[in-house]
KEDO-243239 format. One record per residue (C-alpha): residue number from 1; residue in one letter; chain; z, x, y. Coordinates in nm, 4 decimals. Layout:
<baros>
<baro><num>NUM</num><residu>A</residu><chaine>A</chaine><pz>Z</pz><px>X</px><py>Y</py></baro>
...
</baros>
This chain:
<baros>
<baro><num>1</num><residu>L</residu><chaine>A</chaine><pz>16.2051</pz><px>11.5862</px><py>0.9388</py></baro>
<baro><num>2</num><residu>L</residu><chaine>A</chaine><pz>16.4373</pz><px>11.6091</px><py>0.6407</py></baro>
<baro><num>3</num><residu>R</residu><chaine>A</chaine><pz>16.6033</pz><px>11.8331</px><py>0.3873</py></baro>
<baro><num>4</num><residu>P</residu><chaine>A</chaine><pz>16.5383</pz><px>11.7372</px><py>0.0249</py></baro>
<baro><num>5</num><residu>K</residu><chaine>A</chaine><pz>16.7220</pz><px>11.8114</px><py>-0.2938</py></baro>
<baro><num>6</num><residu>I</residu><chaine>A</chaine><pz>16.4848</pz><px>11.7514</px><py>-0.5807</py></baro>
<baro><num>7</num><residu>Q</residu><chaine>A</chaine><pz>16.6241</pz><px>11.7430</px><py>-0.9315</py></baro>
<baro><num>8</num><residu>R</residu><chaine>A</chaine><pz>16.5229</pz><px>12.0540</px><py>-1.1324</py></baro>
<baro><num>9</num><residu>V</residu><chaine>A</chaine><pz>16.3724</pz><px>12.2141</px><py>-0.8195</py></baro>
<baro><num>10</num><residu>H</residu><chaine>A</chaine><pz>16.6688</pz><px>12.2582</px><py>-0.5851</py></baro>
<baro><num>11</num><residu>A</residu><chaine>A</chaine><pz>16.9487</pz><px>12.2713</px><py>-0.8425</py></baro>
<baro><num>12</num><residu>A</residu><chaine>A</chaine><pz>17.1688</pz><px>12.4994</px><py>-0.6331</py></baro>
<baro><num>13</num><residu>R</residu><chaine>A</chaine><pz>17.1017</pz><px>12.3262</px><py>-0.2985</py></baro>
<baro><num>14</num><residu>A</residu><chaine>A</chaine><pz>17.3899</pz><px>12.1349</px><py>-0.1435</py></baro>
<baro><num>15</num><residu>L</residu><chaine>A</chaine><pz>17.3275</pz><px>11.8630</px><py>0.1124</py></baro>
<baro><num>16</num><residu>A</residu><chaine>A</chaine><pz>17.5981</pz><px>11.7943</px><py>0.3716</py></baro>
<baro><num>17</num><residu>Q</residu><chaine>A</chaine><pz>17.5128</pz><px>11.4256</px><py>0.3451</py></baro>
<baro><num>18</num><residu>V</residu><chaine>A</chaine><pz>17.2656</pz><px>11.2145</px><py>0.1508</py></baro>
<baro><num>19</num><residu>D</residu><chaine>A</chaine><pz>17.0922</pz><px>10.9499</px><py>0.3603</py></baro>
<baro><num>20</num><residu>F</residu><chaine>A</chaine><pz>16.8901</pz><px>10.8038</px><py>0.0732</py></baro>
<baro><num>21</num><residu>R</residu><chaine>A</chaine><pz>16.7535</pz><px>10.8755</px><py>-0.2720</py></baro>
<baro><num>22</num><residu>V</residu><chaine>A</chaine><pz>16.4117</pz><px>10.8150</px><py>-0.4223</py></baro>
<baro><num>23</num><residu>V</residu><chaine>A</chaine><pz>16.2892</pz><px>10.8411</px><py>-0.7790</py></baro>
<baro><num>24</num><residu>V</residu><chaine>A</chaine><pz>15.9380</pz><px>10.9714</px><py>-0.8421</py></baro>
<baro><num>25</num><residu>D</residu><chaine>A</chaine><pz>15.7150</pz><px>11.0632</px><py>-1.1328</py></baro>
<baro><num>26</num><residu>G</residu><chaine>A</chaine><pz>15.8950</pz><px>10.8679</px><py>-1.4016</py></baro>
<baro><num>27</num><residu>G</residu><chaine>A</chaine><pz>16.2543</pz><px>10.9549</px><py>-1.3221</py></baro>
<baro><num>28</num><residu>L</residu><chaine>A</chaine><pz>16.2716</pz><px>11.2671</px><py>-1.1044</py></baro>
<baro><num>29</num><residu>E</residu><chaine>A</chaine><pz>16.5559</pz><px>11.1991</px><py>-0.8582</py></baro>
<baro><num>30</num><residu>C</residu><chaine>A</chaine><pz>16.5255</pz><px>11.3241</px><py>-0.5010</py></baro>
<baro><num>31</num><residu>S</residu><chaine>A</chaine><pz>16.8149</pz><px>11.3163</px><py>-0.2568</py></baro>
<baro><num>32</num><residu>V</residu><chaine>A</chaine><pz>16.7248</pz><px>11.3246</px><py>0.1113</py></baro>
<baro><num>33</num><residu>S</residu><chaine>A</chaine><pz>16.9231</pz><px>11.4314</px><py>0.4158</py></baro>
<baro><num>34</num><residu>L</residu><chaine>A</chaine><pz>16.7650</pz><px>11.3419</px><py>0.7503</py></baro>
<baro><num>35</num><residu>R</residu><chaine>A</chaine><pz>16.7687</pz><px>11.6077</px><py>1.0180</py></baro>
<baro><num>36</num><residu>P</residu><chaine>A</chaine><pz>16.9623</pz><px>11.5329</px><py>1.3379</py></baro>
<baro><num>37</num><residu>G</residu><chaine>A</chaine><pz>16.7563</pz><px>11.3582</px><py>1.6058</py></baro>
<baro><num>38</num><residu>L</residu><chaine>A</chaine><pz>16.4946</pz><px>11.2153</px><py>1.3688</py></baro>
<baro><num>39</num><residu>A</residu><chaine>A</chaine><pz>16.5349</pz><px>10.8533</px><py>1.4846</py></baro>
<baro><num>40</num><residu>E</residu><chaine>A</chaine><pz>16.5016</pz><px>10.9614</px><py>1.8482</py></baro>
<baro><num>41</num><residu>F</residu><chaine>A</chaine><pz>16.1962</pz><px>11.1723</px><py>1.7629</py></baro>
<baro><num>42</num><residu>F</residu><chaine>A</chaine><pz>16.0304</pz><px>10.8734</px><py>1.5958</py></baro>
<baro><num>43</num><residu>E</residu><chaine>A</chaine><pz>16.1044</pz><px>10.6560</px><py>1.9021</py></baro>
<baro><num>44</num><residu>W</residu><chaine>A</chaine><pz>15.9559</pz><px>10.9273</px><py>2.1245</py></baro>
<baro><num>45</num><residu>I</residu><chaine>A</chaine><pz>15.6398</pz><px>10.9276</px><py>1.9110</py></baro>
<baro><num>46</num><residu>K</residu><chaine>A</chaine><pz>15.6118</pz><px>10.5467</px><py>1.9190</py></baro>
<baro><num>47</num><residu>A</residu><chaine>A</chaine><pz>15.6501</pz><px>10.5372</px><py>2.2983</py></baro>
<baro><num>48</num><residu>R</residu><chaine>A</chaine><pz>15.3842</pz><px>10.8020</px><py>2.3540</py></baro>
<baro><num>49</num><residu>R</residu><chaine>A</chaine><pz>15.1437</pz><px>10.6420</px><py>2.1085</py></baro>
<baro><num>50</num><residu>S</residu><chaine>A</chaine><pz>15.1790</pz><px>10.3017</px><py>2.2719</py></baro>
<baro><num>51</num><residu>S</residu><chaine>A</chaine><pz>15.1110</pz><px>10.4545</px><py>2.6149</py></baro>
<baro><num>52</num><residu>G</residu><chaine>A</chaine><pz>14.8040</pz><px>10.6379</px><py>2.4821</py></baro>
<baro><num>53</num><residu>A</residu><chaine>A</chaine><pz>14.9550</pz><px>10.9793</px><py>2.5569</py></baro>
<baro><num>54</num><residu>I</residu><chaine>A</chaine><pz>14.9241</pz><px>11.1009</px><py>2.1980</py></baro>
<baro><num>55</num><residu>R</residu><chaine>A</chaine><pz>14.7289</pz><px>11.0245</px><py>1.8835</py></baro>
<baro><num>56</num><residu>G</residu><chaine>A</chaine><pz>14.8555</pz><px>11.0528</px><py>1.5297</py></baro>
<baro><num>57</num><residu>P</residu><chaine>A</chaine><pz>15.0890</pz><px>11.1860</px><py>1.4137</py></baro>
<baro><num>58</num><residu>W</residu><chaine>A</chaine><pz>14.9903</pz><px>11.3287</px><py>1.0798</py></baro>
<baro><num>59</num><residu>L</residu><chaine>A</chaine><pz>15.2489</pz><px>11.4093</px><py>0.8159</py></baro>
<baro><num>60</num><residu>F</residu><chaine>A</chaine><pz>15.1681</pz><px>11.7411</px><py>0.6494</py></baro>
<baro><num>61</num><residu>G</residu><chaine>A</chaine><pz>15.4104</pz><px>11.7973</px><py>0.3653</py></baro>
<baro><num>62</num><residu>Q</residu><chaine>A</chaine><pz>15.4296</pz><px>12.0623</px><py>0.0968</py></baro>
<baro><num>63</num><residu>G</residu><chaine>A</chaine><pz>15.5290</pz><px>11.8092</px><py>-0.1676</py></baro>
<baro><num>64</num><residu>A</residu><chaine>A</chaine><pz>15.3285</pz><px>11.6106</px><py>-0.4183</py></baro>
<baro><num>65</num><residu>P</residu><chaine>A</chaine><pz>15.1679</pz><px>11.2884</px><py>-0.2887</py></baro>
<baro><num>66</num><residu>S</residu><chaine>A</chaine><pz>15.3983</pz><px>11.0744</px><py>-0.5072</py></baro>
<baro><num>67</num><residu>Y</residu><chaine>A</chaine><pz>15.7067</pz><px>11.2361</px><py>-0.3505</py></baro>
<baro><num>68</num><residu>I</residu><chaine>A</chaine><pz>15.5753</pz><px>11.2097</px><py>0.0067</py></baro>
<baro><num>69</num><residu>R</residu><chaine>A</chaine><pz>15.4825</pz><px>10.8420</px><py>-0.0349</py></baro>
<baro><num>70</num><residu>A</residu><chaine>A</chaine><pz>15.8232</pz><px>10.7588</px><py>-0.1864</py></baro>
<baro><num>71</num><residu>V</residu><chaine>A</chaine><pz>16.0028</pz><px>10.9268</px><py>0.1044</py></baro>
<baro><num>72</num><residu>L</residu><chaine>A</chaine><pz>15.7753</pz><px>10.7629</px><py>0.3622</py></baro>
<baro><num>73</num><residu>R</residu><chaine>A</chaine><pz>15.8536</pz><px>10.4196</px><py>0.2177</py></baro>
<baro><num>74</num><residu>Q</residu><chaine>A</chaine><pz>16.2091</pz><px>10.4896</px><py>0.3366</py></baro>
<baro><num>75</num><residu>L</residu><chaine>A</chaine><pz>16.1303</pz><px>10.6707</px><py>0.6642</py></baro>
<baro><num>76</num><residu>D</residu><chaine>A</chaine><pz>15.8395</pz><px>10.4576</px><py>0.7847</py></baro>
<baro><num>77</num><residu>P</residu><chaine>A</chaine><pz>15.8426</pz><px>10.1366</px><py>0.5764</py></baro>
<baro><num>78</num><residu>D</residu><chaine>A</chaine><pz>15.6113</pz><px>9.9454</px><py>0.8122</py></baro>
<baro><num>79</num><residu>K</residu><chaine>A</chaine><pz>15.3768</pz><px>10.2440</px><py>0.8547</py></baro>
<baro><num>80</num><residu>A</residu><chaine>A</chaine><pz>15.4391</pz><px>10.2186</px><py>1.2286</py></baro>
<baro><num>81</num><residu>I</residu><chaine>A</chaine><pz>15.4415</pz><px>10.5961</px><py>1.2754</py></baro>
<baro><num>82</num><residu>F</residu><chaine>A</chaine><pz>15.2241</pz><px>10.7707</px><py>1.0177</py></baro>
<baro><num>83</num><residu>E</residu><chaine>A</chaine><pz>15.0177</pz><px>10.4792</px><py>0.8805</py></baro>
<baro><num>84</num><residu>D</residu><chaine>A</chaine><pz>14.8111</pz><px>10.6560</px><py>0.6125</py></baro>
<baro><num>85</num><residu>R</residu><chaine>A</chaine><pz>14.7801</pz><px>10.9874</px><py>0.7966</py></baro>
<baro><num>86</num><residu>I</residu><chaine>A</chaine><pz>14.9243</pz><px>11.2062</px><py>0.5224</py></baro>
<baro><num>87</num><residu>L</residu><chaine>A</chaine><pz>14.8351</pz><px>11.5506</px><py>0.3942</py></baro>
<baro><num>88</num><residu>S</residu><chaine>A</chaine><pz>15.0179</pz><px>11.6897</px><py>0.0921</py></baro>
<baro><num>89</num><residu>K</residu><chaine>A</chaine><pz>15.0453</pz><px>12.0045</px><py>-0.1148</py></baro>
<baro><num>90</num><residu>S</residu><chaine>A</chaine><pz>14.6817</pz><px>11.9839</px><py>-0.2240</py></baro>
<baro><num>91</num><residu>S</residu><chaine>A</chaine><pz>14.5834</pz><px>12.0467</px><py>0.1408</py></baro>
<baro><num>92</num><residu>C</residu><chaine>A</chaine><pz>14.8053</pz><px>12.3559</px><py>0.1626</py></baro>
<baro><num>93</num><residu>T</residu><chaine>A</chaine><pz>14.6802</pz><px>12.7091</px><py>0.1059</py></baro>
<baro><num>94</num><residu>P</residu><chaine>A</chaine><pz>14.8787</pz><px>12.9142</px><py>-0.1498</py></baro>
<baro><num>95</num><residu>M</residu><chaine>A</chaine><pz>14.9764</pz><px>13.2625</px><py>-0.0396</py></baro>
<baro><num>96</num><residu>M</residu><chaine>A</chaine><pz>14.8708</pz><px>13.5561</px><py>-0.2521</py></baro>
<baro><num>97</num><residu>S</residu><chaine>A</chaine><pz>15.1023</pz><px>13.6710</px><py>-0.5293</py></baro>
<baro><num>98</num><residu>P</residu><chaine>A</chaine><pz>15.3896</pz><px>13.7609</px><py>-0.5337</py></baro>
<baro><num>99</num><residu>W</residu><chaine>A</chaine><pz>15.4766</pz><px>13.5227</px><py>-0.2471</py></baro>
<baro><num>100</num><residu>P</residu><chaine>A</chaine><pz>15.5614</pz><px>13.1703</px><py>-0.3653</py></baro>
<baro><num>101</num><residu>W</residu><chaine>A</chaine><pz>15.4947</pz><px>12.9933</px><py>-0.0354</py></baro>
<baro><num>102</num><residu>V</residu><chaine>A</chaine><pz>15.2107</pz><px>12.7742</px><py>0.0782</py></baro>
<baro><num>103</num><residu>L</residu><chaine>A</chaine><pz>15.0614</pz><px>12.7594</px><py>0.4258</py></baro>
<baro><num>104</num><residu>K</residu><chaine>A</chaine><pz>14.9701</pz><px>12.4472</px><py>0.6196</py></baro>
<baro><num>105</num><residu>D</residu><chaine>A</chaine><pz>14.6106</pz><px>12.4937</px><py>0.7287</py></baro>
<baro><num>106</num><residu>L</residu><chaine>A</chaine><pz>14.5872</pz><px>12.2760</px><py>1.0391</py></baro>
<baro><num>107</num><residu>T</residu><chaine>A</chaine><pz>14.2072</pz><px>12.2643</px><py>1.0143</py></baro>
<baro><num>108</num><residu>H</residu><chaine>A</chaine><pz>14.2662</pz><px>11.9978</px><py>0.7460</py></baro>
<baro><num>109</num><residu>V</residu><chaine>A</chaine><pz>14.3912</pz><px>11.7602</px><py>1.0172</py></baro>
<baro><num>110</num><residu>P</residu><chaine>A</chaine><pz>14.0835</pz><px>11.5502</px><py>1.0979</py></baro>
<baro><num>111</num><residu>C</residu><chaine>A</chaine><pz>13.9478</pz><px>11.5724</px><py>1.4521</py></baro>
<baro><num>112</num><residu>A</residu><chaine>A</chaine><pz>13.7764</pz><px>11.2575</px><py>1.5691</py></baro>
<baro><num>113</num><residu>E</residu><chaine>A</chaine><pz>13.7628</pz><px>11.3368</px><py>1.9385</py></baro>
<baro><num>114</num><residu>V</residu><chaine>A</chaine><pz>13.4069</pz><px>11.3217</px><py>2.0657</py></baro>
<baro><num>115</num><residu>S</residu><chaine>A</chaine><pz>13.3136</pz><px>11.4445</px><py>2.4074</py></baro>
<baro><num>116</num><residu>E</residu><chaine>A</chaine><pz>13.0854</pz><px>11.1962</px><py>2.5846</py></baro>
<baro><num>117</num><residu>E</residu><chaine>A</chaine><pz>12.9341</pz><px>11.4760</px><py>2.7934</py></baro>
<baro><num>118</num><residu>A</residu><chaine>A</chaine><pz>12.8742</pz><px>11.7156</px><py>2.5057</py></baro>
<baro><num>119</num><residu>G</residu><chaine>A</chaine><pz>12.8236</pz><px>11.4514</px><py>2.2360</py></baro>
<baro><num>120</num><residu>R</residu><chaine>A</chaine><pz>13.0101</pz><px>11.6646</px><py>1.9845</py></baro>
<baro><num>121</num><residu>E</residu><chaine>A</chaine><pz>13.3500</pz><px>11.7022</px><py>1.8279</py></baro>
<baro><num>122</num><residu>Q</residu><chaine>A</chaine><pz>13.5951</pz><px>11.8843</px><py>2.0538</py></baro>
<baro><num>123</num><residu>D</residu><chaine>A</chaine><pz>13.8372</pz><px>12.1505</px><py>1.9423</py></baro>
<baro><num>124</num><residu>C</residu><chaine>A</chaine><pz>14.1427</pz><px>11.9364</px><py>1.8824</py></baro>
<baro><num>125</num><residu>L</residu><chaine>A</chaine><pz>14.3336</pz><px>12.2154</px><py>1.7097</py></baro>
<baro><num>126</num><residu>S</residu><chaine>A</chaine><pz>14.4445</pz><px>12.3262</px><py>2.0562</py></baro>
<baro><num>127</num><residu>Q</residu><chaine>A</chaine><pz>14.6205</pz><px>11.9877</px><py>2.0841</py></baro>
<baro><num>128</num><residu>V</residu><chaine>A</chaine><pz>14.7975</pz><px>11.9981</px><py>1.7461</py></baro>
<baro><num>129</num><residu>V</residu><chaine>A</chaine><pz>15.1734</pz><px>12.0437</px><py>1.7379</py></baro>
<baro><num>130</num><residu>L</residu><chaine>A</chaine><pz>15.3376</pz><px>12.1456</px><py>1.4116</py></baro>
<baro><num>131</num><residu>V</residu><chaine>A</chaine><pz>15.7033</pz><px>12.0488</px><py>1.3734</py></baro>
<baro><num>132</num><residu>D</residu><chaine>A</chaine><pz>15.8289</pz><px>12.2527</px><py>1.0803</py></baro>
<baro><num>133</num><residu>N</residu><chaine>A</chaine><pz>16.1475</pz><px>12.4313</px><py>0.9837</py></baro>
<baro><num>134</num><residu>N</residu><chaine>A</chaine><pz>15.9581</pz><px>12.7110</px><py>0.8094</py></baro>
<baro><num>135</num><residu>P</residu><chaine>A</chaine><pz>15.7778</pz><px>12.9622</px><py>1.0353</py></baro>
<baro><num>136</num><residu>I</residu><chaine>A</chaine><pz>15.5711</pz><px>13.0797</px><py>0.7365</py></baro>
<baro><num>137</num><residu>S</residu><chaine>A</chaine><pz>15.3975</pz><px>12.7385</px><py>0.7209</py></baro>
<baro><num>138</num><residu>C</residu><chaine>A</chaine><pz>15.1553</pz><px>12.8018</px><py>1.0052</py></baro>
<baro><num>139</num><residu>I</residu><chaine>A</chaine><pz>15.0604</pz><px>13.1686</px><py>1.0031</py></baro>
<baro><num>140</num><residu>L</residu><chaine>A</chaine><pz>14.6964</pz><px>13.1000</px><py>0.9135</py></baro>
</baros>
């Protein structure tokens, strides 16, 4: 959805443009560059949700909850897209050392679909779509 530059974390990162800035955790400045097509993607989501074609979406970020909430106040101020459907770094699975990455375990996305015939929760993981710029995020 975006490319961040977080003070003291991405010191060498250069953003082509800064769409907005947020301050979290008592003064940590975060600059944010939105990826091309984000507004159209959000409109696509809203249209499909209103027609009943999709549920969700969930935001699954690798950042701290305070960072994700601060960014979402800018991206989705009325909570029209994500509402409170947010998973953060605490829901990620760290890779084994020496790799510094975390993985997004999609089983943390709640499934509330209940089959009337079977009377049980269906496998909704087959209906989950992960939009991520990092292919490492979903190798679980």
